[in-house]
Each structure stands twice: as C-alpha cells, then as structure tokens.
N, C-alpha and C positions, 0 to 999 in steps of 0.2 A: 546423553548415551554410556552404556554401560561397552565397555571393550571387554571380546570373550574372548578365549583359547580353545580349545578345541584341539588335541592331540588328536591324530589317527584321524584325521579330517576326509581323509581319502576312499575310508573305507568304509565296509559295508554299516554297519550303525552310528560311524562319525558321519557320512555324508546324509544323511539323515536328520538326522541333531546337527547340523549344520544348517541344512534346506531351513530347520522351523526357525533355525534361531535367528535366519534371515529374512526370512515373513514377519519375526518383530520385527521388523528393525532395528536390532542389536547393528554393532560394530564386531565384525568377527576376524577374529586372526586365524587358518588353517594350517596346523604342520606336519605331512604327511612326509617318510619318506620314500614312499611306493613296495616299498617291500612285497605287502599286502593291496595296498590302497593302490585303486584303481584314477588314473586324471581323467578319465570317462565319465565317472561318480560324483563330477564337479560340476560334468557339461551344464547342469542348468542353473545355476548364480558363477562362476567363476568368475562372469563379466560383471559382475555386480559390484557395486562403485566400496561397499559399505563389506565388504572383503579382500582379505588378502591371505594370499597362498604361500605357504616357502617351503620350498623342498626342503625336509630338512629330518634327520634323527633328534630321536628324547638327547642324546647321550653329549648332542652336540653342544658348544662351549657356546653358538649364540642363543642359546633359549634363557639366558639371564639378558641382553637387554630384549630378548620379543618381552618376556613378560614387563616391565621397566612399566610401562599405560594396561596394564592386565586388573580387573575386578573379579572374572570367577574364570578360574581350571575347569572345561570337560577331559579326563584324563581318559580318555580312549584307544591310543596306541598302545598296539601288545602285535608280539607272534602267538599263531594259535595251529590251534589241531595236534592230534595227540603221540600220532605215530614221527614227525619231524619234533617233535620236543623229543624225543626215546635217541629217534639220531644226531640230533644235536646240540645238545643237552646245554652249550655253552652261547652257543647263538639267541638259544633262549634268557638264558642267567643274563647279558648283556640290553638284551632289548627289557625281559622283563619288570626283572632285582635291580641292575646299573640304574636303568634310564630309567627308570620311574622316584628312585633316589636322587637320580640328577634333576628333576625335572622338580619337588617336592624343596631341599638342595636350594636351590634359585630359587626357588618364590618365596627365602625368607628376610628380611626387611623391601618387601615390595609392597603392593596396597593388594592383598587379594583379599578379597572378600569371604569366598567361596574353592572349597577345592570338590571336585568330584570324581570317584573313581568308578572306572567300572570294571569293578570282578566277579568271578565263575563261581557259579553252583558247581565247579567239577572238586570245589579244597571240600565238598565232604562223601567223597568217596566211593564209595557201597556203603548210603547211610542203614538206617540201623529203623527208621525216625519216617514212617510215611501221612501225610506232607510234613516236609523239613522244614522244622521251625532253624531259626538262626542260631538258635543254642547248643541245637546239634555239634557231634566233636566232630574236628575234623579234621581228613585223613589223607591225605593227595595221595591219588594210586599211579601218577607220572608225572614227569618234570612241568609239563606247559602249569600242570592244577597248583604245583606247589611253587612255578616261578610269580604266579596270582597272585600264589595267597600269601607269595612273601612283601607281593608290591601289595595288597592290602594293610598288612603291617607296617609298611613303611609309612603308608600314606597318613595311618594314625596316628602312631607314634610320632612323629614329627608335626605332625599336624598342631597334635599335643605342647612337643619343644617350640616352638618355630611363633604361639599361637594365630595356626589355620585352621580354619575350621574346613573338619573335611567330614565329607560322609562318601562309603564304599557300599555300592547295588551289587549284591550276587543276580547276575544274568543267570536265566534257563533260555539252556536250548529255542535262541534266536532267530527267527526267518524273516521272508519278505522281499520285493524287490531289490536288488543289489547283491542278494547272498553270493559267497565263495562258490560257484559248479564246478568246480577243479576238482580230481584229488578223487582215490579214491575213496579215504576216506572223510570228506568233504562236507558239510554242510547236507544234511539231506536233502528240506524241501530244494537247496540251490540243485545238487547233481540231481537227483529227479526231473529236474524240471528241465534238466540238459539233456539230459536222456531217452525223458523222454519227445522234446522238440529235433532229436536225430533219431526218432524208431530207434530206439536200442536199449535192451533190457533192462529193469534197476540193479544196480546193485546193494545187496538186504546185507546188510552187517550179521551176522550169525543164523535165526532162526525167522527172525523176524518178529517174534514175541514180545522183545523189549518193547518200553512203554514211554515217553518222553512227555514232558510240561513248554509244550512248545510255545511259543513269546510273540507274537504279533511284534514288530521294530517299531511301531509306533505308538505302542503302546509301552513300547523301554521308552524312548525316546520321548512321552506324557509322564509318566513317571520318575529323569529325569529330570527335567525342567519343574516339574510340584515338587518334591523335593530340593533344589534350589536353589526356591524359593519359602520357604519353611525356618524359619526362623529355632534356634539353641540345636540343634542336629549335631553337634560336633562328636567327630568319633563316632557317632553310630554308622550298624552296619543293617543295614534289610535285604531278602528274598525278593527280587521282580523276574513275576512268575504270571502263566495265564488261573495256577488254581485248579486246573486239571489235567486231565491224562490221555494221549492215542497213539496205539501202536502202530511200529511203523508195517507191520503186513497191513495194516487197517487205510493207510495212508496211497499204499501202493491196486489195495483193493480201489477205490476212490479214480488214482490218478487212469488205471486200469492200462498191461500189457504183460509181456514176461518176467520175468524175476527172475539173476541166480541170485547165490549166496559166496559169501566172501567169510575170513575166521572174519573173530570175535578178538576190536580192541586189546592190550591187556588192561588191565584194570578198572575194565569200564562196565558198569552200573546196570543193571536190569530193568530200574524204572527211576528215574528224576520227576518229584514228583514235587513243587514249588511250597510251604504254607507258606500263607502273604496277608496274615492275620494283622502284620505287626505295620506291617506299608500299609492296610486299609485302614487303622486304623489312629497309626501316627500322623500320618500325610494327607489321608479320606482319596486315595486313588486306590482305580481298580482298570485291570484288565476293561 
C-alpha cells in the first residue's frame, strides 16, 4: 500500500485531495502549519486509521524523517492571495520558495516515486493569448505569483538533479466547498457565499466585467490523481482549468442581491482562460 504525503492537507484543495486519497484506501500523512488551513477541514476523515496529521511547517527539520517512508508527495502548502503578499513579501518567500526547496531537498536519497506541485496560473501575469497555453510568457505581477513560479522552477530543477519525477499543475481559479470565505479580496465564490448567508452586499472587484476560468475543486483533484498515475511525465507542466470563462457580474446576477464595488487589485488580469489541450491529450483528463 502506498504511503502518501500531502502538504497543506487542512487547506481548501489539500483537504479534498486527502479525503479522496483516504477513500481509495491509501496511507496518508498530512502536514499543515494551520496558517491558512483549518482543523475543521479534517473533520470528515481525521480519525481514520490510515491517516496521520502532523502540525508542521514545511521549513521544519521534521520533514526529513517524515519523508522516510513516503512514496508520493503532493505539495499544496503555500501562502495565498495577492494583497497580503505585497504587504508581507518575506512571509511569502519563506513559505512558498524556501519551504518548497526544503521539502524537495529532503526528498533526496528517499524513495519518492513522484512529486506533484500545485502551481498557479498567476505566473502568466496579464496574458496576451487566450485561451492561455503552457508555453505563454511568464510575467508574475505580484509577490504571490512570483513565489509560486519560483517554487515551480525549484521542483523541476531539483527533480532533475535528484532524479525525482516531478510534475507541476498550474491551477486556474479553483472553487468549491471549504474555499476561503474571509478577506475583502478572498476567493470570489467563498466570499460571495459568506456574504449571501449573512445577507450582505457582494463585494465586486473593479467593475465586475472581468472574466475567470473557474475550476471546480473535484475536477482539480481528479487532474492531480490522473497525473500522478501517468508515467514518463517528469518535468512536465500542465494547465488545469475548466476551459471556459464567466464574468463576476454574471455570478452576482445568478446569486441575486446588491453589490458594492471595491478597487481593482494591482497586476490583476481582466481575464483568465486556460488552454487545456495539453492535459487532455497527454493525460486524458477533462473537467
């Protein structure tokens, strides 16, 4: 039976991935420092005998012995969001860059069969091509985007050096249950849901005409699993998106209710739209 490590297991995507892996009878070690993740996200599976939770930062020296019996690493731990990354860039660099290096550095001389990294579509900045393919220019517009891109380069580079098969998945605007609901600029679906339940107006960034490639969290988990089962992918990068777009104003209209407008975030594109032809062709995945 495989032993799997999920970093960021108490986070939004990490908790869904962990839950799925446990349903498939895998032995899972989940680590999270709970800076973003919540213990509440573990409630449905935290007492399963094949799951072990460790409250641990990925920069911690404990990572070395945690990896001793691990076959597969799913690396989802990261600090997220735009504005906080501008306010506290050192925190983001420590978590997303140093932490990623510490993790893969400690994979050296272990028995790691695959290392899957959750990257971000924000690495494209403000794309010139839509839908945006993986070979588009990289142009991060804010520290979060930069640190996630540097993490991607680190895992691909050291994967080659240490002979560890690595794959990076550039995720587009993931939504679903357990998505973050706090913060003025939080994940739009989660924030809108919280505002709807509280009978508050929806906070719309900019004019609301911007469109996003919203990708449901179960589709993302399916892509992660399918990629991890495929051989001969080391060093590959794949977009993971829905392959379609919808405007923020349309979401507000569907939900019904009043809206208030807040300033647009620096460096934020008016559109995100994933070209997912590569992952469809090579992996056979579709949302």
